C-alpha positions, 0 to 999 in steps of 0.5 A, a space after each residue: 770207386 769204379 767210376 773214379 778209376 774210369 774217369 782218371 783212366 779217361 783223363 789220362 788217355 785223352 791227355 796222351 792223345 792230345 800230347 801225341 796230336 801236338 807232337 805230330 802237328 809240330 813235326 808236320 808244320 816244321 817239315 812243311 816249312 822246310 825244316 827237319 822234325 824235332 820229335 822224330 828219330 832219323 834213319 837215312 833220309 827217313 824220320 820216324 815218329 810215333 805212328 808216322 814218318 817222313 821221307 825227306 830230301 833235297 831235289 838233286 836238280 832244283 834243290 827244293 826241300 821235298 817230303 812225303 808224310 805217312 800216317 799209320 802206313 798210309 801216305 797222307 801228302 807228298 811234294 815229290 816231283 818227277 
């Protein structure tokens, strides 16, 4: 009985982890291709997801779409220019 419950719990956890990864990768690909993320909530120029967020804006001089990706509070990548 316990092994059955453990197997179901493990399947649910793995399923939720795969779903979270798919959502995060989808948002990352969208932002990398100069689009806004679809699975995030917007607050000013920051988009919040589950455990990650993006700072996005258009550069005032060049007009390029720039972003910074932060995962669990650690900056992963940024295209911001000075």
